[in-house]
Every structure is written in structure tokens, then in C-alpha cells.
C-alpha positions as CSV (number, residue, x, y, z in Angstrom):
1,X,-29.3,-1.1,17.9
2,X,-28.6,-3.8,15.3
3,X,-24.9,-4.6,15.1
4,X,-22.8,-5.8,12.2
5,X,-22.7,-9.5,11.8
6,X,-20.1,-11.2,14.0
7,X,-17.0,-12.4,12.3
8,X,-16.4,-15.4,14.6
9,X,-19.2,-17.7,13.6
10,X,-18.6,-21.5,13.4
11,X,-18.1,-21.8,9.7
12,X,-15.9,-18.7,9.4
13,X,-13.7,-19.7,12.4
14,X,-13.2,-23.1,10.6
15,X,-12.2,-21.3,7.4
16,X,-9.8,-19.0,9.3
17,X,-8.2,-21.9,11.2
18,X,-7.8,-23.7,7.9
19,X,-6.1,-20.6,6.3
20,X,-3.7,-20.3,9.3
21,X,-3.0,-24.0,9.1
22,X,-2.1,-23.7,5.5
23,X,0.2,-20.9,6.4
24,X,1.9,-23.1,9.0
25,X,2.4,-25.8,6.4
26,X,3.7,-23.3,3.9
27,X,6.2,-22.0,6.5
28,X,7.4,-25.6,7.1
29,X,7.7,-26.2,3.4
30,X,9.6,-23.0,3.1
31,X,12.1,-24.2,5.7
32,X,12.6,-27.4,3.9
33,X,13.0,-25.7,0.6
34,X,15.5,-23.2,2.0
35,X,17.9,-25.8,3.3
36,X,17.4,-27.9,0.2
37,X,18.2,-24.9,-1.9
38,X,21.4,-24.4,0.1
39,X,22.4,-28.0,-0.4
40,X,21.6,-27.8,-4.1
41,X,23.8,-24.7,-4.7
42,X,26.6,-26.3,-2.6
43,X,26.5,-29.3,-4.8
44,X,26.5,-27.2,-8.0
45,X,29.4,-25.1,-6.7
46,X,31.3,-28.2,-5.8
47,X,30.7,-29.9,-9.1
48,X,29.0,-32.9,-7.7
49,X,25.6,-34.4,-8.7
50,X,22.5,-33.3,-6.8
51,X,21.4,-35.8,-4.2
52,X,18.0,-37.4,-4.9
53,X,16.8,-36.4,-1.4
54,X,17.5,-32.8,-2.2
55,X,15.5,-33.0,-5.4
56,X,12.7,-34.8,-3.6
57,X,12.6,-32.2,-0.9
58,X,12.4,-29.3,-3.4
59,X,9.7,-31.0,-5.4
60,X,7.6,-31.9,-2.3
61,X,8.0,-28.4,-0.9
62,X,6.8,-26.8,-4.1
63,X,3.9,-29.2,-4.5
64,X,2.8,-28.7,-0.9
65,X,3.1,-24.9,-1.1
66,X,0.9,-24.9,-4.3
67,X,-1.7,-27.2,-2.7
68,X,-1.8,-25.0,0.5
69,X,-2.1,-21.9,-1.7
70,X,-5.1,-23.4,-3.5
71,X,-6.8,-24.5,-0.4
72,X,-6.3,-21.3,1.5
73,X,-7.4,-19.2,-1.5
74,X,-10.7,-21.1,-1.8
75,X,-11.3,-21.0,1.9
76,X,-10.5,-17.3,2.1
77,X,-13.0,-16.6,-0.6
78,X,-15.6,-18.7,1.2
79,X,-15.0,-16.7,4.3
80,X,-15.5,-13.4,2.5
81,X,-18.6,-14.6,0.8
82,X,-20.0,-15.9,4.0
83,X,-19.6,-12.6,5.7
84,X,-21.0,-10.8,2.7
85,X,-24.1,-13.0,2.9
86,X,-24.7,-12.2,6.5
87,X,-24.1,-8.5,6.0
88,X,-26.4,-8.4,3.0
89,X,-29.1,-10.0,5.1
90,X,-28.6,-7.7,8.0
91,X,-28.7,-4.6,5.9
92,X,-31.9,-5.6,4.0
93,X,-33.6,-6.6,7.3
94,X,-32.8,-3.2,8.7
95,X,-34.1,-1.4,5.6
96,X,-37.3,-3.4,5.7
97,X,-37.8,-2.5,9.3
98,X,-37.3,1.2,8.8
99,X,-40.3,3.5,9.3
100,X,-41.8,4.3,5.9
101,X,-41.4,8.0,6.5
102,X,-37.7,7.7,7.1
103,X,-37.3,5.3,4.2
104,X,-38.9,7.8,1.9
105,X,-36.4,10.4,3.1
106,X,-33.4,8.3,2.1
107,X,-32.2,8.3,-1.5
108,X,-32.9,5.0,-3.2
109,X,-29.5,5.1,-4.9
110,X,-27.7,5.5,-1.5
111,X,-29.5,2.5,0.0
112,X,-28.8,0.5,-3.1
113,X,-25.1,1.3,-2.8
114,X,-25.0,-0.6,0.5
115,X,-25.5,-3.8,-1.5
116,X,-22.8,-3.0,-4.1
117,X,-19.8,-1.0,-3.0
118,X,-20.0,-1.7,0.7
119,X,-20.5,-5.4,0.2
120,X,-17.6,-5.6,-2.2
121,X,-15.4,-3.9,0.4
122,X,-16.5,-6.4,3.0
123,X,-15.9,-9.3,0.7
124,X,-12.4,-8.1,-0.3
125,X,-11.3,-7.5,3.3
126,X,-12.7,-10.7,4.8
127,X,-12.0,-12.8,1.8
128,X,-8.6,-11.6,0.9
129,X,-7.2,-9.0,3.2
130,X,-7.8,-10.7,6.6
131,X,-6.7,-14.2,5.4
132,X,-3.5,-12.6,4.0
133,X,-2.9,-11.0,7.4
134,X,-3.5,-14.3,9.2
135,X,-1.2,-16.2,6.8
136,X,1.5,-13.5,7.0
137,X,1.4,-13.7,10.8
138,X,2.6,-17.3,10.5
139,X,4.8,-17.2,7.4
140,X,6.8,-14.0,8.2
141,X,8.1,-15.1,11.6
142,X,8.9,-18.5,10.1
143,X,10.7,-17.0,7.2
144,X,12.8,-14.7,9.4
145,X,13.6,-17.6,11.6
146,X,14.8,-19.7,8.7
147,X,16.9,-16.8,7.5
148,X,18.5,-16.5,10.9
149,X,19.1,-20.3,11.0
150,X,20.9,-20.0,7.6
151,X,23.0,-17.0,8.6
152,X,22.6,-14.9,11.7
153,X,24.7,-12.2,10.2
154,X,22.6,-11.9,7.0
155,X,19.4,-12.0,9.0
156,X,20.3,-9.3,11.6
157,X,22.1,-6.9,9.3
158,X,20.8,-7.7,5.9
159,X,17.1,-7.0,6.8
160,X,17.9,-3.5,8.2
161,X,17.0,-1.7,4.8
162,X,13.8,-3.7,4.6
163,X,12.9,-2.8,8.1
164,X,13.5,0.9,7.4
165,X,11.3,0.6,4.3
166,X,8.5,-0.9,6.4
167,X,8.7,2.0,8.9
168,X,8.4,4.5,6.0
169,X,5.5,2.4,4.6
170,X,3.7,2.5,7.9
171,X,4.0,6.3,8.1
172,X,2.9,6.8,4.5
173,X,0.0,4.4,4.8
174,X,-1.5,6.2,7.8
175,X,-3.7,8.6,5.7
176,X,-4.8,6.0,3.1
177,X,-8.3,5.8,4.7
178,X,-8.9,9.4,3.9
179,X,-8.1,8.8,0.3
180,X,-10.6,5.9,0.3
181,X,-13.2,8.0,1.9
182,X,-12.9,10.7,-0.7
183,X,-12.9,8.2,-3.5
184,X,-16.0,6.5,-2.1
185,X,-17.8,9.8,-2.0
186,X,-17.0,10.4,-5.7
187,X,-18.1,6.9,-6.7
188,X,-21.3,7.1,-4.5
189,X,-22.2,10.4,-6.0
190,X,-22.0,9.1,-9.6
191,X,-23.7,5.8,-8.7
192,X,-26.6,7.4,-6.9
193,X,-27.2,10.0,-9.5
194,X,-27.1,7.4,-12.3
195,X,-29.4,5.0,-10.4
196,X,-32.0,7.8,-10.0
197,X,-31.6,9.1,-13.6
198,X,-31.7,5.8,-15.5
199,X,-35.4,5.3,-14.5
200,X,-36.3,8.7,-16.0
201,X,-33.7,9.0,-18.8
202,X,-36.2,9.1,-21.7
203,X,-38.2,11.9,-19.9
204,X,-35.0,13.9,-19.3
205,X,-34.1,13.5,-23.0
206,X,-37.5,14.9,-24.0
207,X,-36.8,17.9,-21.7
208,X,-33.5,18.4,-23.5
209,X,-31.4,17.5,-20.5
210,X,-29.3,14.7,-22.0
211,X,-26.4,17.1,-23.0
212,X,-26.4,18.7,-19.5
213,X,-26.5,15.3,-17.8
214,X,-23.6,14.1,-19.9
215,X,-21.5,17.1,-19.2
216,X,-22.3,16.7,-15.5
217,X,-21.3,13.0,-15.7
218,X,-18.0,13.9,-17.5
219,X,-17.1,16.4,-14.8
220,X,-17.9,13.9,-12.1
221,X,-15.8,11.3,-13.9
222,X,-12.8,13.6,-14.1
223,X,-12.9,14.2,-10.4
224,X,-13.3,10.5,-9.7
225,X,-10.4,9.8,-12.0
226,X,-8.1,12.2,-10.2
227,X,-9.0,10.8,-6.8
228,X,-8.7,7.2,-8.0
229,X,-5.2,7.9,-9.4
230,X,-4.2,9.6,-6.2
231,X,-5.4,6.6,-4.1
232,X,-3.8,4.1,-6.5
233,X,-0.6,6.1,-6.5
234,X,-0.5,6.0,-2.7
235,X,-1.0,2.2,-2.8
236,X,1.5,1.5,-5.5
237,X,3.9,3.9,-3.8
238,X,3.8,1.8,-0.7
239,X,4.5,-1.4,-2.7
240,X,7.4,0.4,-4.5
241,X,8.9,1.3,-1.2
242,X,8.8,-2.3,-0.2
243,X,10.4,-3.4,-3.5
244,X,13.1,-0.9,-3.0
245,X,13.7,-2.1,0.6
246,X,13.8,-5.7,-0.6
247,X,16.4,-4.8,-3.3
248,X,18.5,-2.9,-0.8
249,X,18.4,-5.8,1.6
250,X,19.5,-8.1,-1.1
251,X,22.4,-5.9,-2.0
252,X,23.3,-5.6,1.7
253,X,23.3,-9.4,2.0
254,X,25.6,-9.7,-1.0
255,X,28.0,-7.1,0.5
256,X,28.0,-8.7,3.9
257,X,28.6,-12.2,2.3
258,X,31.6,-10.9,0.4
259,X,33.0,-9.2,3.5
260,X,32.4,-12.1,5.9
261,X,33.2,-14.9,3.5
262,X,29.8,-16.6,3.7
263,X,29.4,-19.6,1.5
264,X,27.7,-18.9,-1.9
265,X,25.2,-21.7,-1.2
266,X,24.1,-20.0,2.0
267,X,23.8,-16.6,0.2
268,X,21.7,-18.1,-2.5
269,X,19.4,-19.8,0.0
270,X,19.1,-16.6,2.0
271,X,18.2,-14.5,-1.1
272,X,15.5,-17.0,-1.9
273,X,14.1,-16.7,1.6
274,X,14.3,-12.9,1.3
275,X,12.1,-13.0,-1.8
276,X,9.6,-15.1,0.2
277,X,9.7,-12.6,3.0
278,X,8.9,-9.8,0.7
279,X,5.8,-11.6,-0.8
280,X,3.7,-11.6,2.5
281,X,4.7,-8.0,3.0
282,X,3.3,-7.2,-0.4
283,X,0.1,-8.9,0.6
284,X,0.0,-7.0,3.9
285,X,0.3,-3.7,1.9
286,X,-2.7,-4.8,-0.2
287,X,-4.5,-5.9,2.9
288,X,-4.1,-2.5,4.5
289,X,-5.6,-0.9,1.4
290,X,-8.6,-3.3,1.6
291,X,-9.0,-2.7,5.3
292,X,-9.1,1.0,4.8
293,X,-11.9,0.5,2.2
294,X,-13.8,-1.7,4.6
295,X,-13.5,0.8,7.5
296,X,-15.1,3.5,5.3
297,X,-17.9,1.0,4.2
298,X,-18.3,-0.2,7.8
299,X,-19.0,3.3,9.0
300,X,-21.7,3.8,6.4
301,X,-23.3,0.4,7.2
302,X,-23.2,1.3,11.0
303,X,-24.9,4.6,10.3
304,X,-27.7,2.7,8.5
305,X,-28.0,0.2,11.2
306,X,-28.5,3.0,13.8
307,X,-31.7,4.1,12.1
308,X,-34.9,3.5,14.0
309,X,-36.7,0.3,13.4
310,X,-40.4,-0.7,13.5
311,X,-41.1,-4.2,14.9
312,X,-43.7,-5.7,12.5
313,X,-45.3,-9.0,12.8
314,X,-47.2,-11.2,10.3
315,X,-49.4,-13.5,12.3
316,X,-52.9,-14.1,11.3
317,X,-55.5,-14.1,14.1
318,X,-58.4,-16.6,14.1
319,X,-61.0,-14.0,15.0
320,X,-61.8,-10.4,13.8
321,X,-59.4,-7.8,15.3
322,X,-60.4,-4.5,16.8
323,X,-58.3,-1.4,16.4
324,X,-57.9,1.4,18.9
325,X,-55.7,4.5,18.7
326,X,-55.4,7.2,21.4
327,X,-52.9,10.0,21.6
328,X,-51.7,12.8,19.4
329,X,-50.3,13.2,15.9
330,X,-48.3,16.4,16.1
331,X,-50.7,19.0,17.6
332,X,-53.8,16.9,16.7
333,X,-55.5,14.8,19.3
334,X,-56.4,11.3,18.1
335,X,-59.3,9.1,19.4
336,X,-60.0,6.3,17.0
337,X,-61.7,2.9,17.5
338,X,-63.2,0.3,15.3
339,X,-64.7,-3.0,16.3
340,X,-63.4,-6.3,14.8
341,X,-64.8,-7.0,11.4
342,X,-66.4,-3.6,11.0
343,X,-65.7,-0.8,8.5
344,X,-64.4,2.6,9.5
345,X,-63.6,5.8,7.6
346,X,-60.8,8.1,8.5
347,X,-61.0,11.8,7.6
348,X,-58.9,14.8,8.5
349,X,-55.4,16.1,7.9
350,X,-53.8,13.3,9.9
351,X,-55.8,10.4,8.4
352,X,-53.0,9.2,6.2
353,X,-50.5,9.3,9.0
354,X,-52.9,7.3,11.2
355,X,-53.5,4.8,8.4
356,X,-49.8,4.2,8.0
357,X,-49.4,3.8,11.8
358,X,-52.2,1.2,11.8
359,X,-50.6,-0.6,8.9
360,X,-47.3,-0.7,10.9
361,X,-45.4,1.4,8.3
362,X,-44.7,4.3,10.8
363,X,-44.6,4.6,14.5
364,X,-45.3,7.6,16.7
365,X,-44.2,7.9,20.3
366,X,-47.3,10.0,21.1
367,X,-49.7,7.5,19.8
368,X,-50.9,4.4,21.7
369,X,-52.1,1.8,19.2
370,X,-53.8,-1.4,20.2
371,X,-55.1,-4.4,18.4
372,X,-57.5,-6.4,20.5
373,X,-55.9,-4.6,23.5
374,X,-52.4,-5.7,22.4
375,X,-49.5,-3.7,21.0
376,X,-48.5,-6.4,18.7
377,X,-49.6,-5.9,15.1
378,X,-51.7,-8.6,13.5
379,X,-51.6,-9.4,9.8
380,X,-52.3,-6.0,8.1
381,X,-52.7,-5.3,4.4
382,X,-52.0,-1.7,3.3
383,X,-53.2,-0.5,0.0
384,X,-51.7,2.9,-0.9
385,X,-51.5,5.1,-3.9
386,X,-49.0,2.9,-5.7
387,X,-49.3,-0.8,-6.4
388,X,-46.4,-2.8,-4.9
389,X,-45.3,-5.8,-6.8
390,X,-42.3,-7.8,-7.9
391,X,-41.7,-8.8,-11.4
392,X,-43.0,-12.3,-12.0
393,X,-46.1,-14.3,-12.7
394,X,-49.6,-13.1,-11.9
395,X,-49.8,-16.0,-9.5
396,X,-46.7,-14.7,-7.6
397,X,-47.9,-11.1,-7.6
398,X,-51.3,-11.8,-6.1
399,X,-49.9,-14.2,-3.4
400,X,-47.0,-12.1,-2.1
401,X,-48.6,-12.1,1.4
402,X,-48.9,-15.9,1.5
403,X,-46.3,-18.1,3.1
404,X,-48.2,-21.1,1.7
405,X,-49.6,-20.4,-1.7
406,X,-53.3,-21.2,-2.2
407,X,-54.4,-23.5,-5.0
408,X,-54.8,-22.1,-8.6
409,X,-58.5,-22.6,-8.4
410,X,-58.8,-20.5,-5.3
411,X,-56.6,-17.8,-6.8
412,X,-58.7,-17.7,-10.0
413,X,-61.9,-17.6,-8.0
414,X,-60.8,-14.5,-6.0
415,X,-59.5,-12.7,-9.1
416,X,-62.7,-13.3,-11.0
417,X,-64.7,-12.1,-8.0
418,X,-62.9,-8.8,-8.1
419,X,-63.5,-8.4,-11.9
420,X,-60.1,-9.5,-13.1
421,X,-61.5,-12.3,-15.3
422,X,-60.4,-10.5,-18.5
423,X,-56.8,-10.2,-17.2
424,X,-56.9,-13.9,-16.1
425,X,-58.2,-15.0,-19.5
426,X,-55.5,-13.1,-21.5
427,X,-52.6,-15.1,-20.1
428,X,-53.6,-17.2,-17.1
429,X,-51.8,-17.2,-13.8
430,X,-48.5,-17.8,-15.5
431,X,-48.5,-14.5,-17.4
432,X,-45.6,-12.2,-16.6
433,X,-46.3,-8.9,-14.8
434,X,-43.8,-6.1,-14.7
435,X,-42.4,-4.6,-11.5
436,X,-45.1,-2.6,-9.5
437,X,-47.7,-3.6,-12.1
438,X,-46.3,-1.4,-14.9
439,X,-48.5,-1.9,-17.9
440,X,-51.7,-2.4,-15.9
441,X,-54.4,0.2,-15.3
442,X,-55.0,1.8,-11.9
443,X,-58.3,-0.1,-11.7
444,X,-56.5,-3.5,-12.3
445,X,-53.8,-2.8,-9.8
446,X,-56.4,-1.8,-7.2
447,X,-58.2,-5.1,-7.7
448,X,-54.9,-7.0,-7.5
449,X,-54.2,-5.4,-4.2
450,X,-57.7,-6.3,-2.9
451,X,-57.3,-9.9,-4.1
452,X,-53.9,-10.1,-2.4
453,X,-55.4,-9.0,0.9
454,X,-58.1,-11.6,0.7
455,X,-55.7,-14.5,-0.3
456,X,-53.2,-13.3,2.4
457,X,-56.0,-13.6,5.0
458,X,-55.3,-10.1,6.4
459,X,-56.8,-9.4,9.8
460,X,-56.9,-5.6,9.1
461,X,-57.1,-4.0,5.6
462,X,-56.1,-0.4,5.4
463,X,-57.0,1.5,2.2
464,X,-55.5,4.9,1.7
465,X,-55.4,5.2,-2.0
466,X,-56.4,7.7,-4.6
467,X,-57.2,4.7,-6.8
468,X,-60.0,3.8,-4.4
469,X,-61.3,7.4,-4.3
470,X,-61.7,7.7,-8.0
471,X,-62.9,4.1,-8.5
472,X,-66.5,4.2,-9.7
473,X,-67.1,0.7,-8.5
474,X,-65.7,1.2,-5.1
475,X,-68.9,0.3,-3.3
476,X,-69.3,-2.9,-5.3
477,X,-65.6,-3.8,-4.6
478,X,-66.1,-3.2,-0.9
479,X,-69.1,-5.6,-0.9
480,X,-67.0,-8.3,-2.7
481,X,-64.2,-7.7,-0.2
482,X,-66.5,-8.2,2.8
483,X,-67.9,-11.3,1.1
484,X,-64.5,-12.9,0.9
485,X,-62.9,-11.6,4.1
486,X,-64.0,-10.8,7.6
487,X,-61.1,-8.4,8.1
488,X,-61.5,-5.1,9.8
489,X,-61.6,-2.4,7.1
490,X,-60.1,1.1,7.5
491,X,-60.7,3.6,4.7
492,X,-58.6,6.7,4.8
493,X,-59.6,9.8,2.9
494,X,-56.9,11.0,0.4
495,X,-54.9,14.0,1.6
496,X,-55.9,16.3,-1.2
497,X,-59.6,15.7,-0.6
498,X,-59.7,15.5,3.1
499,X,-61.8,17.9,5.1
500,X,-60.3,20.7,7.1
501,X,-61.2,18.8,10.3
502,X,-57.8,17.9,11.7
503,X,-58.9,15.1,14.0
504,X,-59.2,11.6,12.5
505,X,-62.6,10.4,13.3
506,X,-64.9,7.4,12.8
507,X,-67.9,7.6,10.6
């Protein structure tokens, strides 16, 4: 099973250490500032001028704290972005390795959401939440120690209300993850439905569905709003408890100071330290909220990473590759074999499944598939019903299989060989093509696929496409294909025109 990316990589450990180091420096600056504040208030209370050392200490402490805040913030964001990069790469690699049949069962919107909401949750936790926790682990003990050094009485008794507020916060925050889970479900439902409907919005409008879809969207939005307000209310409520605890601790310190006769300068310094104690606690409350969001997203990511994977390889052989498949597909026995460089036709109800297995799109435990006697797939080009292409130039589209792009002369030669001279003449290799060849005819996209297989030097070419079945020049295209390539060719009969014979067979 593919695991989530590890957190403790070399660059991220360095960033985390730097964040903690900044926290240590901030704690030291806080100590200097606290005692300098006490000296400053003592001087003001006594009516004497402030010492230059006191002013210098306060200025340096403030500047150093600001610098550490800047460095730790940048490094924390770098840490979060670094983990998001690794997670994005891991998720995409997993989706790419999924069996095609399983991939088709998953909703495109749900898969897309892994790269939006889940990555944002990961980036916020590792880029903000976790660094805040690391920093607080250093600053909080230091601040409490400074407060104790200023006045043990104020530290031990004055922090009791704040401690009680923290206990109440911990109890109230326990169910925050459930709020996040429900909120995420609402957001995911809207995002998935919108992603799927945007592509067909004009067609839905022609059907008169726009009003219905808008009412449905409004209803989903109201439910999302209610859950978002409930989650936000819980988070703000936790922070409000902390504010109340901080205020109560401040009042307690003032009361204790009046009862014990503690110097006003010490009280002022203690109150300033109390404010600095409350700030990391506020950050911890926000960090817990971000951690809960990450836990929900992590569960979804782990579910995706538990999906089965197909190990595919893209390594061109130097000689023609034979294909042999023996076993069963469902209740149908399979006995298929084709010599290297030869052409074979697949018929039967399982021909499409066998073609996808040969291409490496799907795997079947009951099927033993060998290429030149080996289980490892060679370089296979699969041409299905739909053209697969990324938005970009004609040059890019026709060379998607190439790690090293051929020369423009070679590309143009192959395109003209497959009858795409007219397309080439209209805009050259630099002309822009839409995603999946939108705007091109079925005949043009078929020829693009064939040219791509030739330029990609595929060892095995599997054609299981209705475009091929209805192409009047299929025989001529096959001759051109065999002229340019010595690949083994497997032609699968379309499902709707296949014979009633259920066993794939060689013709």
C-alpha cells in the first residue's frame, strides 16, 4: 500500500528546526523584554529617567522578535508547501496507477477534490498549525518561567483561571473533528456536483434544468452555511473561552498584587507576559482546528492510496514483442497468442477487456499475460473510443508518448503519411489543439492517435475503437501503420458489433 509522504524529510526537518530555533530566540527576547519592562515601570513610578540600557534592551527585544516572526513565518509556509508538493505527487501517481475500470467508477469531481480541499488542509496544518505548535512548545514554558521569576505568587495563583479555561477548551474541542467532517461532506457535495455539471451546463439549460439546478444549489448552500457557522462558532467559542480566562487571570493578578503589596512595576511586567502567554494559546486553538481538518482530509487521502494499483512500464524493446494471454475473464476461458510484429484480431464479448489488459489499463488475477515470456509490459499504445490529449500545440499532442521529442521534419512526415497534411497546412505544428481533440473530427483524432503510436515507438499497438470500425480507410491506415512501425498490432472488435462467441480468439 502506498503511504502518505513522510513529514521528516531533510528539507522539512531543517525548516522545523529553524522554526523551533526562532521560538527559542523569541522566548529569550521575551525574557529580556519582561525584565526591561519591569525596570522601565519602576523608573517611571519613581520619577527617574529611563536608563539607556533599558531602552536598548526593549528595542533589541522587539526587533529580534519581529525578525524571528518573519523568518519562522516564511519557513513555516515553505514547510507546508513542501509537504503539499509531495502529497500532490503521491496522489496523482496513485490515480495514474489505478486500474482503468476502477478509475471509471470514481467520480471525477471526487478525485479532483483531493487536489483542492485536501491539499489546502495539508498545507494549512503543516505550514501553520504544526509550526505554531512547535513554537508554542518553546515559548509557553519560557513565558511561564519568566512569569514565575517575576513573581511566584502571581504565577502560581494568577494563572489558575487561565488553566481552568484551558481545561474547558480541551473538553469543548474534542468534537471539533466531527464538525469538520460534516462540513467537508457538504463542501465536497457541492464541489463534485458543480465540477460535473459545468461541463454540460449548456446542455442542461437546453433541457430546462437550469432552474432546478439553481434551486438544488441554493439548498445545498444553505445546509453548507449552517454547518460552516456551527463549525466557526465552535472555533470562535474556544478562542472566546481563552480570552475570558486571560482576562480573569489578569484580574486575579491585580487582586493578588493589591493584597500582597507587590510592586506596580512587577505587576505591569507580569501582565505583559500574561498577554504573551495568551498569544501562543490562541495559536494552539487555531492549530487544533487545522489539525482536525487535516485528519479528515488525511482519511480521504489514505482511502484513495489503498486503491489497487497497476504496475505499468514504458520501456521500448529493440525487437518485435510477442503477446500471450492464458486464463479466464469471468466465466470465459481465454487463450490468446500473437507473434511479434504480427497483426491479430480479437472478437467476442471479452475482447475489450482483454485489449485493456494487454494495454496495461486493467489487471485480472485469473489472467496470465506475457510479453516475450515476461510479465513486464513493454511500451504499449492503446487507441480507444475517445481521443486522449492535453491542450497545447499539435506538436505536443502527437508526441505525448515521447520522452525525447523527434524533429519537426519527422513529425510532419508521419502526419502527412496518415493523411493529416491538410491539418498540418492549416496552422503547422504550432497550432493550438483543445483538450481531447475537441474541434477535430473522429477521423482526424484517429490518425493523430496512430501517428502518436508511431512517433512513440510503441512495441504493441492495441486498437479498440469505434472510430476504427467506422473508418472507411482503415485498411489503408493499417498499411501505413505497418510501413512506419514494426509493432505488434492487436485489433479488438467493438462491443456492440462483437459476435456472440464469448471467447477471444485470433483470426
